[in-house]
C-alpha positions in Angstrom: -53.0 9.0 -19.7 -49.5 9.7 -20.9 -47.1 12.5 -19.8 -48.0 14.8 -22.8 -51.7 14.5 -22.1 -51.3 15.3 -18.4 -49.2 18.4 -19.1 -51.6 19.6 -21.8 -54.5 19.4 -19.2 -52.2 21.1 -16.7 -51.4 24.0 -19.1 -55.0 24.6 -20.1 -56.4 24.3 -16.5 -53.7 26.7 -15.2 -54.4 29.3 -17.8 -58.2 29.4 -17.4 -57.9 29.2 -13.6 -55.8 32.3 -13.4 -57.9 34.1 -16.0 -61.0 33.5 -13.9 -59.3 34.3 -10.6 -57.8 37.6 -11.8 -61.0 38.7 -13.3 -63.0 38.1 -10.1 -60.7 38.8 -7.2 -58.9 42.0 -6.0 -55.6 40.9 -4.4 -55.6 43.5 -1.6 -53.4 41.6 0.8 -50.6 43.3 2.7 -47.2 43.0 1.0 -45.6 41.3 4.0 -48.3 38.6 4.0 -47.8 38.0 0.3 -44.0 37.9 0.7 -44.3 35.4 3.6 -46.7 33.2 1.6 -44.2 33.2 -1.3 -41.4 32.2 1.0 -43.2 29.2 2.3 -44.6 28.1 -1.0 -41.1 28.2 -2.6 -39.4 26.6 0.4 -41.9 23.7 0.3 -43.5 23.2 -3.1 -40.9 25.0 -5.3 -37.8 23.3 -4.1 -39.5 19.9 -3.8 -39.1 19.1 -7.5 -35.3 18.9 -6.9 -35.6 16.7 -3.8 -34.9 13.6 -5.9 -31.5 14.9 -6.9 -29.9 12.4 -4.5 -31.3 9.5 -6.5 -30.0 11.0 -9.7 -26.7 11.6 -7.9 -26.4 7.9 -6.9 -26.8 7.0 -10.6 -24.0 9.4 -11.5 -21.8 8.0 -8.8 -22.4 4.5 -10.1 -21.6 5.5 -13.7 -18.3 7.0 -12.5 -17.5 4.0 -10.2 -17.8 5.9 -7.0 -19.2 3.8 -4.2 -19.3 6.4 -1.3 -22.7 8.1 -1.5 -21.5 10.9 0.9 -19.4 12.1 -2.0 -22.6 13.3 -3.8 -23.9 15.2 -0.8 -20.5 16.8 -0.1 -20.1 17.9 -3.7 -23.7 19.2 -3.9 -23.3 21.3 -0.7 -19.9 22.7 -1.7 -21.2 23.9 -5.0 -24.2 25.5 -3.2 -22.0 27.2 -0.7 -19.6 28.4 -3.4 -22.5 30.1 -5.2 -23.5 31.9 -2.1 -20.0 33.1 -1.4 -19.5 34.1 -5.0 -22.7 36.1 -4.9 -21.4 38.0 -1.8 -18.2 39.1 -3.6 -19.4 39.2 -7.2 -23.2 39.9 -7.1 -23.5 41.2 -10.6 -21.6 38.4 -12.3 -23.3 35.7 -10.2 -26.8 37.1 -10.9 -26.1 37.3 -14.6 -24.9 33.7 -14.7 -27.9 32.7 -12.6 -30.4 34.4 -15.0 -28.7 32.8 -18.0 -28.6 29.3 -16.5 -32.1 29.6 -15.0 -33.6 30.8 -18.3 -32.1 27.8 -20.1 -33.3 25.5 -17.3 -36.9 26.9 -17.3 -37.1 26.7 -21.1 -35.9 23.2 -21.2 -37.7 21.7 -18.3 -41.0 23.4 -19.2 -40.7 21.7 -22.6 -39.9 18.2 -21.4 -43.3 16.6 -22.0 -42.6 14.6 -25.2 -43.7 17.0 -27.9 -40.6 19.1 -28.8 -39.4 19.6 -32.3 -35.9 18.2 -32.9 -34.0 21.1 -34.5 -30.6 22.6 -34.6 -29.7 25.0 -31.9 -32.4 23.6 -29.6 -30.5 24.7 -26.5 -30.5 28.3 -27.8 -34.3 28.1 -28.3 -34.7 26.7 -24.8 -32.8 29.7 -23.5 -34.8 32.2 -25.4 -38.1 30.6 -24.4 -37.0 30.6 -20.7 -36.0 34.3 -20.8 -39.8 35.1 -20.6 -39.6 34.4 -16.9 -37.0 37.2 -16.5 -38.4 39.6 -19.2 -42.1 39.6 -18.3 -41.7 41.2 -14.8 -39.2 43.7 -16.3 -41.8 44.7 -18.8 -44.9 44.7 -16.6 -43.3 45.9 -13.3 -40.0 47.5 -14.2 -39.5 49.7 -11.1 -40.4 46.9 -8.7 -38.2 44.5 -10.6 -35.2 46.9 -10.4 -35.8 47.3 -6.7 -35.5 43.6 -6.2 -32.2 43.6 -8.1 -31.1 46.4 -5.8 -32.0 44.4 -2.7 -29.9 41.6 -4.1 -26.9 44.0 -4.3 -27.2 44.5 -8.0 -27.8 48.0 -9.5 -29.3 47.7 -13.0 -29.6 50.8 -15.2 -33.0 52.0 -16.5 -34.1 49.6 -19.3 -36.1 50.4 -22.4 -39.5 48.9 -22.3 -39.8 48.7 -26.1 -36.6 46.5 -26.3 -37.9 44.3 -23.5 -41.2 43.9 -25.4 -39.3 42.9 -28.6 -37.3 40.3 -26.6 -40.6 38.9 -25.1 -41.9 38.6 -28.7 -38.8 36.5 -29.6 -39.2 34.4 -26.5 -42.8 33.6 -27.3 -41.8 32.8 -30.9 -39.1 30.4 -29.7 -41.7 28.6 -27.6 -44.0 28.3 -30.5 -41.2 27.2 -32.8 -39.9 24.3 -30.7 -43.3 23.1 -29.5 -45.3 20.9 -31.8 -48.5 21.9 -30.0 -49.3 25.5 -30.7 -52.1 25.6 -28.1 -49.8 24.7 -25.2 -47.0 27.0 -26.3 -49.4 30.0 -26.5 -51.2 29.2 -23.2 -47.9 28.8 -21.3 -46.5 32.1 -22.6 -49.8 33.9 -22.0 -50.1 32.5 -18.4 -46.6 33.9 -17.5 -47.4 37.3 -19.1 -50.8 37.5 -17.4 -49.3 36.6 -14.0 -46.9 39.5 -14.3 -49.5 42.0 -15.4 -51.7 41.3 -12.4 -49.2 40.4 -9.7 -46.0 41.8 -8.3 -42.8 40.2 -9.6 -42.2 38.0 -6.5 -45.8 36.7 -6.4 -45.9 36.1 -10.2 -42.6 34.2 -10.0 -43.8 32.2 -7.1 -47.0 31.1 -8.8 -45.1 30.2 -12.0 -42.2 28.4 -10.1 -44.5 26.4 -7.8 -47.6 25.7 -9.9 -46.2 25.6 -13.5 -42.5 24.7 -13.5 -42.2 22.6 -10.3 -45.5 20.7 -10.7 -44.7 20.0 -14.4 -41.2 18.7 -13.4 -42.7 16.7 -10.6 -45.2 15.1 -12.9 -42.4 13.8 -15.1 -40.6 12.5 -12.0 -43.8 10.7 -10.8 -44.0 9.1 -14.3 -40.5 7.7 -14.0 -41.2 6.2 -10.6 -44.2 4.3 -11.9 -45.1 4.6 -15.5 -48.3 2.4 -15.2 -49.9 3.8 -12.1 -49.8 7.6 -11.5 -51.3 7.3 -8.0 -48.7 4.8 -6.9 -46.0 7.0 -8.5 -47.3 10.0 -6.7 -47.2 8.2 -3.3 -43.6 7.1 -4.0 -42.7 10.6 -5.0 -44.1 12.2 -1.9 -42.3 9.8 0.4 -39.1 10.2 -1.5 -39.0 14.0 -1.5 -40.0 14.5 2.2 -36.5 14.2 3.7 -34.6 16.7 1.5 -37.6 19.0 1.2 -37.8 19.4 5.0 -34.1 19.8 5.2 -34.1 22.5 2.6 -37.1 24.3 4.1 -35.4 24.3 7.5 -32.2 25.8 6.0 -34.3 28.5 4.3 -35.9 29.3 7.7 -32.5 29.4 9.5 -31.1 31.7 6.7 -34.1 34.0 7.1 -33.7 34.1 10.9 -30.0 35.1 10.4 -30.7 37.8 7.8 -33.3 39.4 10.0 -30.5 40.7 12.1 -29.4 42.9 9.2 -32.4 43.5 7.0 -36.2 43.8 7.3 -38.5 40.8 6.7 -39.3 41.5 3.0 -35.7 42.1 2.0 -34.6 39.0 3.9 -37.2 36.9 2.2 -36.1 38.1 -1.2 -32.4 37.4 -0.5 -33.2 33.9 0.8 -35.5 33.0 -2.1 -33.3 34.2 -5.0 -29.8 33.6 -3.6 -31.1 30.3 -2.1 -32.6 29.2 -5.4 -29.4 30.2 -7.2 -27.3 28.0 -4.8 -29.6 25.1 -5.5 -30.0 25.7 -9.3 -26.4 25.4 -10.2 -25.8 21.9 -8.7 -29.3 20.8 -9.9 -28.6 21.7 -13.5 -25.1 20.2 -13.4 -26.6 17.0 -12.2 -29.2 17.0 -14.9 -26.5 17.6 -17.5 -24.2 14.8 -16.3 -27.1 12.4 -16.1 -28.4 13.3 -19.6 -24.9 13.1 -21.1 -24.1 9.7 -19.6 -27.5 8.3 -20.6 -26.9 9.3 -24.2 
């Protein structure tokens, strides 16, 4: 079974799974329980798809003739810390940059399964496709989404839901346009929209990030580790990601413990998740860009 077939099964299964779950179950759990569950899912499953960045980093160092592997870790950490510091002093600008970069990243990585149309301005279509992750919660749960922005030290003015809906329409169209398989494009977009209709913004994002985005990216990584045997590739993948996943999860916990001195648990979780992901996303995407550029 090739990468495209695996991702097709994943998209179809995920859509119908959540359709059945949301039609049968009333999610009446306490908010603090859901927030805590989101924190641990993102800290373990969500960030794990970036835990092979060190191997990609070694390739970049080799391409540039740098033998000291510690240079990669030092650069990666400095970029992450710079994002956190920048967010503290310029939260609006940093959040805006994060949403732009993350939208492109989500659009591109969620399309990376071998059936994307080669067209002009593909990067722009990737971006518009990925904006659905940002737009869907703003449309389905505007007040709660704006409250999250406020907790992240960013005050956003009231937004027009009709404009958001139009932008969502363009996002779905972008997904359909670049995807040769209409079925997968529609199912992926509908899955994200349904998640945000039934769930709070944080829970919807967590389900998407962990079980659609991260798993899809992990599948492609597993295939690169062993193209002929998925089970062997999976075993290599799990062993390879454990060290950095555990380190990142530990840093998330330490950050949460520190923030609890100043904020309540729910607010602290939101800050660690989104600011923490921003600090990891920028070096992760830079690494992907450098690797792709040099491989071409």
